[in-house]
C-alpha positions as CSV (number, residue, x, y, z in Angstrom):
1,M,20.1,91.4,186.8
2,F,20.4,87.8,188.0
3,V,23.7,86.0,188.3
4,P,24.0,82.3,189.1
5,C,27.1,82.9,191.2
6,A,26.8,86.2,193.1
7,G,30.2,85.9,194.8
8,P,32.1,88.1,192.4
9,V,29.4,90.7,192.3
10,L,29.0,90.7,196.1
11,A,32.8,90.9,196.4
12,A,32.9,94.0,194.1
13,I,30.2,95.7,196.1
14,T,31.8,94.9,199.4
15,V,35.3,96.1,198.3
16,A,33.9,99.3,196.9
17,G,32.0,99.9,200.1
18,A,35.0,99.1,202.3
19,R,37.1,101.6,200.2
20,G,34.5,104.2,200.5
21,E,34.0,104.4,196.8
22,I,30.2,104.7,196.8
23,N,29.0,106.2,193.6
24,A,26.0,105.8,191.2
25,D,27.5,102.8,189.5
26,I,27.9,100.9,192.8
27,V,24.4,101.8,193.9
28,A,23.0,100.7,190.6
29,L,24.9,97.4,190.8
30,T,23.7,96.8,194.3
31,V,20.1,97.6,193.6
32,S,20.1,95.5,190.4
33,L,21.6,92.5,192.2
34,A,19.0,92.9,195.0
35,V,16.1,93.1,192.6
36,G,17.5,90.4,190.3
37,T,17.7,88.1,193.3
38,A,14.4,89.0,195.0
39,V,12.1,88.7,192.0
40,P,13.0,85.1,191.1
41,L,12.8,84.1,194.8
42,L,9.4,85.7,195.2
43,I,8.2,83.9,192.1
44,F,9.4,80.6,193.4
45,A,7.8,81.3,196.8
46,L,4.4,82.2,195.4
47,A,4.4,79.3,193.0
48,G,5.4,76.9,195.8
49,R,2.6,78.2,198.0
50,R,0.0,77.7,195.3
51,V,1.3,74.1,194.6
52,A,1.2,73.3,198.3
53,E,-2.3,74.7,198.7
54,R,-3.5,72.4,196.0
55,M,-2.0,69.3,197.5
56,S,-4.3,68.1,200.3
57,A,-1.6,65.7,201.6
58,F,0.7,68.5,202.1
59,R,-1.8,70.7,203.8
60,T,-2.6,68.1,206.4
61,R,1.0,67.5,207.1
62,A,2.5,70.9,206.6
63,R,3.4,71.6,210.2
64,R,5.2,68.3,210.6
65,L,7.0,68.8,207.3
66,R,8.2,72.2,208.4
67,I,9.4,70.9,211.7
68,A,11.2,68.0,210.0
69,A,12.9,70.3,207.5
70,G,13.7,73.0,210.0
71,A,15.3,70.8,212.7
72,P,18.2,69.7,210.5
73,M,18.8,73.3,209.5
74,I,18.9,74.4,213.2
75,V,21.3,71.6,214.0
76,L,23.6,72.5,211.1
77,A,23.5,76.2,212.0
78,L,24.6,75.4,215.5
79,A,27.3,73.0,214.3
80,L,28.6,75.7,212.1
81,A,28.5,78.3,214.8
82,F,30.4,76.2,217.3
83,N,32.9,74.8,214.8
84,V,31.7,71.2,215.2
85,T,32.1,70.7,211.4
86,D,35.9,71.3,211.8
87,A,36.1,68.6,214.4
88,I,34.1,66.2,212.2
89,Q,36.4,67.0,209.3
90,R,39.5,66.3,211.3
91,A,38.1,63.1,212.8
92,L,37.2,61.6,209.4
93,P,40.0,60.0,207.4
94,D,41.2,61.8,204.3
95,Y,39.1,59.9,201.8
96,A,40.5,61.7,198.8
97,S,44.2,61.3,199.6
98,A,44.7,58.2,197.4
99,A,43.1,59.8,194.4
100,R,45.0,63.1,195.0
101,K,48.3,61.3,195.4
102,K,47.7,59.2,192.2
103,F,47.0,62.4,190.3
104,E,49.9,64.4,191.7
105,D,52.3,61.5,191.0
106,S,51.3,61.2,187.3
107,D,53.6,62.4,184.6
108,A,50.9,64.5,183.0
109,A,50.4,66.4,186.3
110,R,54.1,66.9,186.7
111,H,54.4,68.2,183.1
112,K,51.4,70.6,183.5
113,T,52.5,72.0,186.9
114,A,56.2,72.2,186.2
115,R,57.4,75.8,186.2
116,R,60.6,77.0,184.9
117,A,61.9,80.4,186.0
118,T,65.2,81.9,185.1
119,V,66.7,84.5,187.4
120,E,69.4,86.7,186.0
121,V,71.8,88.2,188.4
122,R,73.5,91.4,187.3
123,P,76.5,91.8,189.5
124,A,78.6,94.8,190.3
125,A,81.4,95.8,188.0
126,G,84.2,93.3,187.7
127,I,82.1,90.2,188.7
128,Q,80.9,87.7,186.2
129,A,77.2,87.5,185.4
130,C,75.2,84.3,186.1
131,S,71.7,83.0,185.8
132,F,69.8,80.4,187.7
133,T,67.0,78.2,186.4
134,F,64.4,76.8,188.8
135,G,61.8,74.2,188.0
């Protein structure tokens, strides 16, 4: 089994495990997800290695390329671990605010997002009934 977005499947497995509902179905789902993910990744890794071995330019510069590709990943991992990304996000101006405001202020958006809810109040004996409409 291979799913392009594993989030829902992983969530189902995690919730079942957290609830202690481990049964044959959950084990089968977990194993099929693991195999379905591992097999394509293994194929890509083996194919990539073969392509890289055939390219002499890559072979001579492989170490430098790995360092150049790994350094940004290490920097990003450290930035995520120490919440540097949150500080950067707060420091940058809200570049999408103008587009969001234009969309939210449009009549089409108001019409689509308008909700109408009616609440009916059933009072005790002797008091008149009434209803409220929100929206």
